[in-house]
C-alpha positions, 0 to 999 in steps of 0.5 A: 582354294589358294586363299584356303591354303594360305589363310589356314593357321598353325604349323601343319598349315604352314608346312603345307604352304611351304611345300606348295610354294617351294614346288610351285615356284618351279612352275613360275616363268623364269622372269617371275622366279627371278622377280620373286627371288629379288623381292625376298632378297630386298626384304631379307636385307632389312633383317640383322645378319644373325636373323638373315642367317637364321632364316636361311638355315630354317628355309633350308629345312623346309617342311622338315622344320619343327613346329617351333622352327616354322613359327620362328621362320614365319616371324622372321619373314613377316618382320622382313616383309613389313620393311618392304614398300606396300607395292613390293610386298603385295607383288611378292605375295601375289607371286607366292599365291600364283606359285601355290595355285600352279602347284595345286592345279598341277597336283590335281590334274594329269601331267599336261601333254607335250605340245 
């Protein structure tokens, strides 16, 4: 199901993916959140200052971004990810996939009982 969400294309699918990943990241362990942040930072460091600023601006809009802004954001992050070594980009994508899976699982089930 995660692959279905992540492989769908177009602005609506991207918007859904943004929402799922933003919410799902909150469900990752603190260590995984920190690692994901560090991987994104490493990737974004390879963009020009103008592109980094534009990406930050677009990322803050999240699901409220226009279709054109979502396409632009996607292009920027793809360019940034291509600059990472393969193992780091694979790990970043694995963490995003895990975040989406956690959010999908949580949104399907009842809130877990307190332990």
